[in-house]
N, C-alpha and C positions, 0 to 999 in steps of 0.2 A: 362309886365303885359299881353300882347297879348299871349305871349308863355306860361304863367301860364294858361290862359283860354283854350287854345288848349290842353295843357297837361291835364287838368282836364277833358275836353271833351273825350279825348282818354281813360282815366282811366274809366270814366263813361260808355263809350261804351263796354269796356272790362268786366265790372261788369254785364252789361245787358246780354252779350253773355254768361257769366258764369251762370247767373240766368236762362237763357232760356235753357241752356244744363241741369242744374240740374232738372228743371221742366220736360223736355223731359224724362230724366232717371226715374223720379218718375212715369210718365205716362206708360213707358214701364213695370216698375215693377208692377204697379197696373194691367195692362193688362195681364201680365204673371200670376199673382195670380188669376185673374178671370178665365182664361182658365184652370189652373192647378186645381182649385177648381171644376169646372164643370166636367172635365175629372175624377177626383177622386171620385166625388159623385155618379157616376154611372148613370148619366142621359142618356136619349136616344140620338141618333145621331142628331136629329133635334135640340135639346136643345144645344148640344155641337157646332154645326155648327153656330147656331145663336149667341152665345157668341163669337166665333171666328170671325165672320163677324163684329159683333158690336165693338169688340176691335180693329181689324184692321182699320175700318172705323174711329174710334176715334183718334188712333194713326196717321193715315194719314191725319186727318183734312178734309176727304171727306164728302160729303152730304149723301152719301148712301154707303153700303158695301153689297156685295153678295158672296156667295160661291156656285158655280156650283157643283151639285152633281147628279150622275146617280143613279137612283132607280133600284134596282134589281127586277125582275119579281117574284111575289109571285106565288107559285104552286097552 
């Protein structure tokens, strides 16, 4: 009986890992779609960088995301 309980726990742990892997893959796909959409929409550089930073932040689970960018001097 104890062996069956342990075996069930191992299987449940494997299912949880698989579920989390699938969820992470979905998040990556969603992030890729968001970045691709903003790039193809012809948005300005600030909008593109904002979406990239937000998606990177979301995928990493960070509290904040930034993309350092150097501005060119305008004539």
